[in-house]
N, CA, C and O atoms as CSV, one atom per row, in Angstrom:
chain,resi,resn,atom,element,x,y,z
A,1,MET,N,N,134.382,61.242,-60.391
A,1,MET,CA,C,133.358,60.346,-60.854
A,1,MET,C,C,132.529,61.073,-61.914
A,1,MET,O,O,132.233,62.260,-61.777
A,2,PHE,N,N,132.165,60.357,-62.955
A,2,PHE,CA,C,131.356,60.898,-64.032
A,2,PHE,C,C,129.982,60.230,-64.029
A,2,PHE,O,O,129.855,59.047,-63.711
A,3,TYR,N,N,128.972,60.991,-64.381
A,3,TYR,CA,C,127.623,60.459,-64.528
A,3,TYR,C,C,127.161,60.734,-65.957
A,3,TYR,O,O,127.390,61.815,-66.500
A,4,ARG,N,N,126.520,59.761,-66.544
A,4,ARG,CA,C,125.942,59.945,-67.869
A,4,ARG,C,C,124.429,59.966,-67.714
A,4,ARG,O,O,123.839,59.098,-67.070
A,5,ARG,N,N,123.827,60.957,-68.308
A,5,ARG,CA,C,122.378,61.126,-68.205
A,5,ARG,C,C,121.786,60.923,-69.596
A,5,ARG,O,O,122.180,61.590,-70.552
A,6,LYS,N,N,120.844,60.002,-69.698
A,6,LYS,CA,C,120.183,59.732,-70.975
A,6,LYS,C,C,118.693,60.001,-70.822
A,6,LYS,O,O,118.082,59.637,-69.817
A,7,PHE,N,N,118.118,60.642,-71.831
A,7,PHE,CA,C,116.726,61.041,-71.796
A,7,PHE,C,C,116.092,60.650,-73.123
A,7,PHE,O,O,116.572,61.057,-74.180
A,8,TYR,N,N,115.030,59.872,-73.081
A,8,TYR,CA,C,114.348,59.413,-74.284
A,8,TYR,C,C,112.872,59.776,-74.189
A,8,TYR,O,O,112.293,59.763,-73.103
A,9,VAL,N,N,112.274,60.095,-75.315
A,9,VAL,CA,C,110.820,60.257,-75.416
A,9,VAL,C,C,110.378,59.283,-76.505
A,9,VAL,O,O,110.744,59.441,-77.670
A,10,VAL,N,N,109.593,58.278,-76.126
A,10,VAL,CA,C,109.162,57.255,-77.072
A,10,VAL,C,C,107.640,57.159,-77.064
A,10,VAL,O,O,106.985,57.531,-76.090
A,11,LYS,N,N,107.092,56.657,-78.161
A,11,LYS,CA,C,105.645,56.426,-78.210
A,11,LYS,C,C,105.287,55.375,-77.170
A,11,LYS,O,O,106.030,54.413,-76.971
A,12,SER,N,N,104.168,55.554,-76.520
A,12,SER,CA,C,103.784,54.666,-75.419
A,12,SER,C,C,103.674,53.205,-75.845
A,12,SER,O,O,103.935,52.318,-75.033
A,13,GLY,N,N,103.301,52.929,-77.079
A,13,GLY,CA,C,103.219,51.555,-77.560
A,13,GLY,C,C,104.571,50.906,-77.769
A,13,GLY,O,O,104.648,49.689,-77.937
A,14,PHE,N,N,105.634,51.684,-77.764
A,14,PHE,CA,C,106.990,51.199,-78.004
A,14,PHE,C,C,107.760,50.964,-76.700
A,14,PHE,O,O,108.873,50.438,-76.732
A,15,VAL,N,N,107.187,51.343,-75.565
A,15,VAL,CA,C,107.895,51.291,-74.279
A,15,VAL,C,C,108.347,49.870,-73.927
A,15,VAL,O,O,109.487,49.679,-73.505
A,16,GLU,N,N,107.485,48.887,-74.092
A,16,GLU,CA,C,107.840,47.504,-73.732
A,16,GLU,C,C,109.016,47.004,-74.572
A,16,GLU,O,O,109.932,46.379,-74.038
A,17,ILE,N,N,109.001,47.268,-75.867
A,17,ILE,CA,C,110.106,46.867,-76.748
A,17,ILE,C,C,111.382,47.584,-76.332
A,17,ILE,O,O,112.451,46.975,-76.284
A,18,PHE,N,N,111.275,48.874,-76.031
A,18,PHE,CA,C,112.434,49.662,-75.594
A,18,PHE,C,C,113.017,49.100,-74.302
A,18,PHE,O,O,114.236,48.988,-74.173
A,19,ASN,N,N,112.152,48.743,-73.336
A,19,ASN,CA,C,112.630,48.207,-72.064
A,19,ASN,C,C,113.322,46.859,-72.239
A,19,ASN,O,O,114.338,46.600,-71.594
A,20,VAL,N,N,112.784,45.997,-73.103
A,20,VAL,CA,C,113.420,44.698,-73.360
A,20,VAL,C,C,114.808,44.913,-73.964
A,20,VAL,O,O,115.773,44.267,-73.555
A,21,HIS,N,N,114.907,45.812,-74.928
A,21,HIS,CA,C,116.211,46.103,-75.542
A,21,HIS,C,C,117.193,46.656,-74.502
A,21,HIS,O,O,118.359,46.261,-74.467
A,22,PHE,N,N,116.713,47.569,-73.660
A,22,PHE,CA,C,117.573,48.139,-72.628
A,22,PHE,C,C,118.089,47.054,-71.679
A,22,PHE,O,O,119.286,46.988,-71.402
A,23,ASN,N,N,117.182,46.203,-71.182
A,23,ASN,CA,C,117.561,45.186,-70.201
A,23,ASN,C,C,118.407,44.059,-70.790
A,23,ASN,O,O,119.264,43.509,-70.098
A,24,ASN,N,N,118.179,43.707,-72.053
A,24,ASN,CA,C,118.894,42.579,-72.658
A,24,ASN,C,C,120.172,42.974,-73.396
A,24,ASN,O,O,121.069,42.146,-73.554
A,25,THR,N,N,120.267,44.224,-73.850
A,25,THR,CA,C,121.409,44.631,-74.666
A,25,THR,C,C,122.204,45.782,-74.041
A,25,THR,O,O,123.392,45.638,-73.749
A,26,ASN,N,N,121.538,46.922,-73.840
A,26,ASN,CA,C,122.252,48.119,-73.391
A,26,ASN,C,C,122.867,47.963,-72.001
A,26,ASN,O,O,124.063,48.193,-71.821
A,27,LEU,N,N,122.061,47.579,-71.029
A,27,LEU,CA,C,122.550,47.500,-69.651
A,27,LEU,C,C,123.681,46.478,-69.490
A,27,LEU,O,O,124.697,46.810,-68.879
A,28,PRO,N,N,123.552,45.250,-70.009
A,28,PRO,CA,C,124.679,44.316,-69.874
A,28,PRO,C,C,125.959,44.826,-70.537
A,28,PRO,O,O,127.053,44.617,-70.013
A,29,ASN,N,N,125.828,45.490,-71.679
A,29,ASN,CA,C,127.007,46.025,-72.356
A,29,ASN,C,C,127.660,47.132,-71.529
A,29,ASN,O,O,128.886,47.198,-71.442
A,30,GLN,N,N,126.862,47.990,-70.930
A,30,GLN,CA,C,127.406,49.064,-70.108
A,30,GLN,C,C,128.054,48.520,-68.841
A,30,GLN,O,O,129.126,48.985,-68.455
A,31,ILE,N,N,127.434,47.553,-68.193
A,31,ILE,CA,C,127.999,46.942,-66.989
A,31,ILE,C,C,129.317,46.240,-67.321
A,31,ILE,O,O,130.268,46.298,-66.542
A,32,LYS,N,N,129.371,45.584,-68.469
A,32,LYS,CA,C,130.588,44.900,-68.917
A,32,LYS,C,C,131.768,45.867,-69.015
A,32,LYS,O,O,132.915,45.475,-68.804
A,33,HIS,N,N,131.485,47.127,-69.336
A,33,HIS,CA,C,132.534,48.126,-69.483
A,33,HIS,C,C,132.682,49.011,-68.245
A,33,HIS,O,O,133.286,50.081,-68.321
A,34,GLY,N,N,132.141,48.579,-67.114
A,34,GLY,CA,C,132.391,49.255,-65.844
A,34,GLY,C,C,131.360,50.275,-65.411
A,34,GLY,O,O,131.553,50.935,-64.390
A,35,ALA,N,N,130.277,50.429,-66.143
A,35,ALA,CA,C,129.253,51.403,-65.755
A,35,ALA,C,C,128.370,50.820,-64.653
A,35,ALA,O,O,128.317,49.608,-64.449
A,36,ARG,N,N,127.687,51.710,-63.957
A,36,ARG,CA,C,126.758,51.300,-62.907
A,36,ARG,C,C,125.494,52.134,-63.051
A,36,ARG,O,O,125.563,53.360,-63.139
A,37,LEU,N,N,124.354,51.480,-63.075
A,37,LEU,CA,C,123.085,52.182,-63.207
A,37,LEU,C,C,122.693,52.768,-61.859
A,37,LEU,O,O,122.547,52.038,-60.879
A,38,VAL,N,N,122.523,54.085,-61.811
A,38,VAL,CA,C,122.092,54.755,-60.583
A,38,VAL,C,C,120.581,54.651,-60.452
A,38,VAL,O,O,120.062,54.336,-59.381
A,39,GLY,N,N,119.879,54.917,-61.550
A,39,GLY,CA,C,118.423,54.833,-61.521
A,39,GLY,C,C,117.842,55.022,-62.904
A,39,GLY,O,O,118.496,55.530,-63.814
A,40,ARG,N,N,116.597,54.600,-63.040
A,40,ARG,CA,C,115.887,54.721,-64.319
A,40,ARG,C,C,114.427,54.978,-64.009
A,40,ARG,O,O,113.804,54.245,-63.242
A,41,TRP,N,N,113.876,56.042,-64.621
A,41,TRP,CA,C,112.517,56.454,-64.334
A,41,TRP,C,C,111.725,56.613,-65.622
A,41,TRP,O,O,112.286,56.945,-66.666
A,42,MET,N,N,110.422,56.376,-65.546
A,42,MET,CA,C,109.539,56.542,-66.691
A,42,MET,C,C,108.327,57.363,-66.260
A,42,MET,O,O,107.814,57.212,-65.151
A,43,LYS,N,N,107.880,58.240,-67.171
A,43,LYS,CA,C,106.711,59.085,-66.900
A,43,LYS,C,C,105.864,59.152,-68.162
A,43,LYS,O,O,106.346,59.559,-69.219
A,44,ALA,N,N,104.612,58.756,-68.052
A,44,ALA,CA,C,103.686,58.830,-69.180
A,44,ALA,C,C,103.247,60.277,-69.392
A,44,ALA,O,O,102.959,60.995,-68.434
A,45,ASN,N,N,103.199,60.694,-70.653
A,45,ASN,CA,C,102.734,62.037,-71.021
A,45,ASN,C,C,101.320,61.956,-71.578
A,45,ASN,O,O,100.828,60.873,-71.894
A,46,ASP,N,N,100.673,63.109,-71.695
A,46,ASP,CA,C,99.307,63.179,-72.222
A,46,ASP,C,C,99.235,62.959,-73.728
A,46,ASP,O,O,98.162,62.649,-74.247
A,47,ASP,N,N,100.339,63.108,-74.439
A,47,ASP,CA,C,100.323,63.022,-75.902
A,47,ASP,C,C,100.709,61.638,-76.430
A,47,ASP,O,O,101.257,61.514,-77.525
A,48,ASN,N,N,100.416,60.591,-75.634
A,48,ASN,CA,C,100.686,59.195,-76.023
A,48,ASN,C,C,102.176,58.912,-76.180
A,48,ASN,O,O,102.571,58.075,-76.993
A,49,THR,N,N,103.005,59.612,-75.398
A,49,THR,CA,C,104.432,59.323,-75.351
A,49,THR,C,C,104.827,59.058,-73.901
A,49,THR,O,O,104.080,59.360,-72.969
A,50,THR,N,N,106.008,58.493,-73.737
A,50,THR,CA,C,106.559,58.220,-72.407
A,50,THR,C,C,107.984,58.755,-72.352
A,50,THR,O,O,108.774,58.521,-73.266
A,51,GLU,N,N,108.310,59.470,-71.288
A,51,GLU,CA,C,109.673,59.931,-71.066
A,51,GLU,C,C,110.413,58.883,-70.258
A,51,GLU,O,O,109.905,58.394,-69.249
A,52,ILE,N,N,111.615,58.538,-70.701
A,52,ILE,CA,C,112.460,57.570,-69.988
A,52,ILE,C,C,113.773,58.255,-69.701
A,52,ILE,O,O,114.431,58.763,-70.609
A,53,PHE,N,N,114.156,58.269,-68.438
A,53,PHE,CA,C,115.338,59.000,-67.975
A,53,PHE,C,C,116.205,58.026,-67.181
A,53,PHE,O,O,115.715,57.339,-66.285
A,54,ALA,N,N,117.492,57.970,-67.514
A,54,ALA,CA,C,118.406,57.068,-66.813
A,54,ALA,C,C,119.692,57.800,-66.445
A,54,ALA,O,O,120.180,58.641,-67.200
A,55,ILE,N,N,120.229,57.472,-65.283
A,55,ILE,CA,C,121.532,57.993,-64.829
A,55,ILE,C,C,122.418,56.801,-64.557
A,55,ILE,O,O,123.572,56.968,-64.162
């Protein structure tokens, strides 16, 4: 079994747009090709950015 780990750092004002794109485009495309989302986490940083991590 293989796991793909993706890590993004985005400006905090961009998080909502990023999440909509992920849920409407990326995730359905990955599921269509046999992938399964294990988990997705977000953590706000002090410098007005947010870390987004998905497995």
